[in-house]
N, C-alpha and C positions, 0 to 999 in steps of 0.2 A: 567064470560067469558068462563070458561071451558064447561059449558052447551051449550053455543052458538056454539062451534066447535065440539061437540060430534058426530054430524051427519056425518061429513066427516073425522074426525080425524083418524079413523082406516084405511082409504084408503091411507093416506099419510105418516103414521108413518114409514113404512118400504120401501118407495120408494127410488130410487137411488139419487134423487135430494132433496135439502133442501127446506122446505116450512116455511115461517115466516109470522106472522100477526102483523102489526104495526098500530099505531094510526096516525092521521094527523100530529103530531109533529115528528114522526119517532121512538117513543118509542116502543120497542118490547113487544108484548102481548102474543105471543105464538111462539114456535119453534118445528119443528118435530124432531124425534129422529135422522133422517138422517143428521141433522146439524153437528153431531159429526164426520161424515165421511169426511165432506168438511172442517170444521173449527176447529175441535178438541175440541170444547166446548160441554158440555152437554147442553140441552135446558134450564135447570133451571139456568145455568150460564149467559144466555143472556136475559132472561125475565126481563124487567125493565130497560135495557140499551137502549141508543139511537143508532139506527143502523148507523147513520152518523158518530158517534165516532169511528166505526170500519173500516171506509173506509180510504184508503191511503190519506194523505193530498193533494197530487197532483190531486186526483180524486174527492175530497169531494165537491168542488164547483159545478162541473158538476152533481154529484149525487143529490145535494140539488135542483139544477134547475130542474132536471128530476122529483123529488118528487113534487115540486110546480106545474109542468106542469100536472102531473097526477091528482093533486087535482083540478086544474082549468078545465081540460078537461077529465072527467071520462068516455068518450064514449068507449074507447078501451084500451087494454094493451100497456104498453110502455116497450121497451127493451133497456138496456144499459150495457156496460162492465165496471167493476171497480176492483181494487185490494182491497181485504178485509183481515183484520188482522186475522191470524191464532193464535191459543192458544200458539204455540211455538215461537211466535214473528215474524215469516215470513209473507209475504203477498201472497195471493192466487188470481189468476185471476178468476173472477166469472162473468157469464152472468146472469143478473137479469131481470125477466119478472114481471112487476108490474101491478096489476089490482086494480082499485078503486071500492071497493064494499061497500062503506060507506052507500049507499042508499039501500043495500040489507038487508032486515029485519033479516035474519038468520045469517048475518055476521057482518055488520056495522063496517067494518075495511078495511085496505089496505092489500092485499095478495101479498106476494113476493115469486116467484118461482125462485130458484137459482141452477145453475149447474157449476161445475168446468170446466174451459176452459184453464187451464195451458198448455195442450198439443197443443191446437189450437194456442194460443199466441206464444208459442215457435216456432211452425212451421211458423207462420207469420213473426216472427223476423228473423228466419233463411232464409226465402225466401227474405226478405228485404235486409239482408246482402249479400245474393247471387247476387241479382240484382245490388246492389251498387258495388260489386266487379266485376261483369260482365261489368258494365258501365266503371269502371276504366280500366279494361283489354281491352275493346274495344277502349278506348281513347288512351291507350299506343300502341295498335296494329295499330291504324290509324296513330299515330305520326310516328311509325317505318316505316309504309308503305310509307308515304310521303318522309321520309328521305331516305329510300332505293331507291325509284323511282328517287329522285333527283340525288343520287349518280350513279344510272345506266344510267341516261340520258347523263351525261357528257362524259363518254367514248364512248357512242354511237355517240354523236355529233362529237367527235374527229375522230372516225373511218370513219364516213361519210365524214367529211371535208377533211381529208387527202387522202381518196380514190378519192374524186372529184379532188383534186389537182393532183394526179397521172394521172388521166384520161386526164386532161387538159394540163399538162406540160411534160408528158413523152410519147415518141413514143411507141405505143402499137399496136400489131397485133390485128386482129378482135377477135380472141379467148380470148386473155387476157383482151381486152376492155369489152367483154361480161361478163367475170368473175368479173371484177371490178364493173360493173353495178349490178351484183347479190349481191355484198357486200353492195352497197348503198341501193338497194331495201330492203335487209334484215334488215338494220338498221332502215329504215323507218317503216317496219312492226313491228319490236321490240318496237320502240318508241310508235307506235299506240297501241300495246298490253299493254304496261305499263300504258298508259293513260286509256284504257278501264278497266283494272283490278282495278285501283284506283277508277274509276267511279262506277264499280260494287260493290266494297266493301263499298264505302262511302254512297251509297243510303240506306243502312240498318240502318244508324245512325239517331236518332230522330232529326227533324229540326223544328224550330218555324214556325207557320203558320201566314201569313200576307195577306192583300188584294193584289191580283195579277190580273191585267187585262191581260187576255189571248192574247189579240191583241198585247200587248207589248212583251209578251213571244215569240209569233210567229215571230214578227219583229226582235227580237234579234237573234233567231235561224236562220232566213234567212240571216241576216248580216254575221253570222259565216259561212254560207254555200255559200256566194256570188259567190266565184270563181267556185264552182261546178255547181251552178244554171246557171250562165252565160255561162259556157262552154258547158253545156248540152242543152241549149236553153229551159229550163224548164219554164213553165208558171204556176203561182200559183194564185188561187182565194180563197176567204174566206167569210164565213158568218160574220155578226156582232157578235163578240165574247164577252162573259160575263166576269164579274169580279168574282173571286172565292177566297176562303181562301186556301192558299197553300204556298209552298216554291218556290220563283221565279227562283232560280238557277236550281232546279230540273225540273221545268216546261219548262224552256228554253232547258235543256238537253233532256227532253222527246220529244219536238217538233223537236229539231235538229236531233235526231236519227230517228224519223219517217219520216220527210221530206227528210233527207239525204238518207234513204233507198229507198224512192220513186224515187229519182234522180239516185241513184246508180244502182238499179235493173230495169232499164227502158228497153222498147222494142225498136223496130226499129224507132218508131216515137218519137219526142221530148216529154218529160214528161209533162203531164197535171195533176196538183195536186190541190185538193180542201180540205180546212179545214172547216168542218161543225160543227154546234152546234145545238143540240135539247134538249129541256127541257122536262123531264118526272117526274112529281111530284116535289120533292125537289132535283132533281139530274140532272145534265147536262150530256149528252152523246156527247163527242167530237170525231169527226171522221176525219182521214186523208186518202183521197181517191186518188188513182192514176190509170194510164192506163198502168202500167208496165207489168213485166213478169208474175205476179200472182204466187200463191202458191197452189200446189195440196192439195186436202182435207186431205189426209193421213199425210201430213207434217205440217198441221197448228198448231197442239199442240206442235210439236217438235221445232218450230222456236223460242220459248221463253226459251228454255233450254240453259244454258251457253255453249259456244264453239260449238253450233250446227249450221251447215251451210248446207242448203238444195238447195241453188242456185248454179249458175255457179261458180266453184272454181277459175276461172281466174279473178273474180271480187274481188278486195282487200277487206279484212275484217277479223275480229278476231272471229266472232260468239258470241260477248258479247253485242252488241247494244240492241237487243230486251230483253235480260235478264236484262239489266240495266233498260229498260223501265218498265218491269214487277215489279221490286223492287220499282221503284219510285211510281207507281200507287198503289201498295200494301201498301205503307207507309201511305197513307191517307184512306185506306180501300176501294179503288175503284177496278174496274175490267178492264182488258185489254184483247181484243180478236181481231181476224182477220176474215174477210169474203172475200173469194177470190176463183178464179178458174184459173187454168193454162192458161196462155196467155191472160187472161181477166182482169188483174189489181187486186188490193187489196184495201180493206178499213180496216185500223187499228183504232179501237175505244176504248175509255176509259171513265170511269165515274168519276165524281167528284161532291161533294155536292155543291148546289147553295149557294151563299154567305148569303142571307137572303131573306125573303118573300117579303119585300118592294121593293128590287131591282128586284126580279123576276117578280113582278107584272107589271113593266114597260117595259118588253120585251115580244115579241111575242113567242108563243110556238115553232114555227119553224122560225128562223130569216131569212130575205131575203138575198140572195147571192149577193155579188158584182160581177161585170163582170170580166172575166179573165183579169189579169194584168201581165205585164212583171215584171221581177225582179227589173228593175229600178223604175217602178211605185210603186211596193210594198215597196221599201226602201225610197221613197220620203216622 
């Protein structure tokens, strides 16, 4: 056997990685001198031993399956990680690249190339522990945020309620009545800010994906906005919307923010809003188009930043709605953008993966629009 390996032995004896040659049963026929660097054994101490006996018991069955696989499919090398016994009794993480050269006349054996990956495994374990701790920390933070928000809402409700009682039951001059109204309006804005902050924080949390019909998500969003839609005289139309994989609560929140903004930032005419759906490849592009105030080109990137407001400051808002939308869309790997011109309306579009190819095949590439419908028709 020594004569068989003489041609390449000098190339591998002093390499940084260990080279072993084994027979189909796993018995070690040859080991390079570099084996001592990784396992502490001299090559002569390993020749004649079965390599599977040196593998950690928890990794042995997987290594044996890999050996059988390389024997049955000799077309290419196979790579796997396992813990291998060091001479000092400890175990070392090793990456093994195994090649079946039984049919090579000059080798007629299985060649195993091994390198120490203790540092890599330690880093992976540290990263795993860090992610687990981060998940626990996020869960604690979210629980604290909801508890704090609940505790903040109660005194806000009390301030608002008692101030309303003072306005209704106490004789007040115009100036005092105006100041009382400022208090009530302030509590409303504070309550809205608490809700938006919670919404912004929670969208970064992983959520399970399920089949969601976007038609239902739009309908729920419109029900939540019913008062604003009715009071503004908004008319809403929509394409036939697809079913996607996503989180329904987040999708309702996304449509509620986009449609709500279209109603809020309207022009002098009643809002005309259209929800469109276009299929491009394996991805849907969903757009919410309006005839409102529009957004100047230089402001279009800034509107997605938290607390950034580029519209009329007299319009109520916290500047978090579009930041929430961006977080929601980013959660499933999609894109969110706006196309707009000042005074010419806006179209906010986002992408989301199609549910599956069979479902997509049954839908047109550009779905037909329904005629414009009033809010009452949309809710029926």
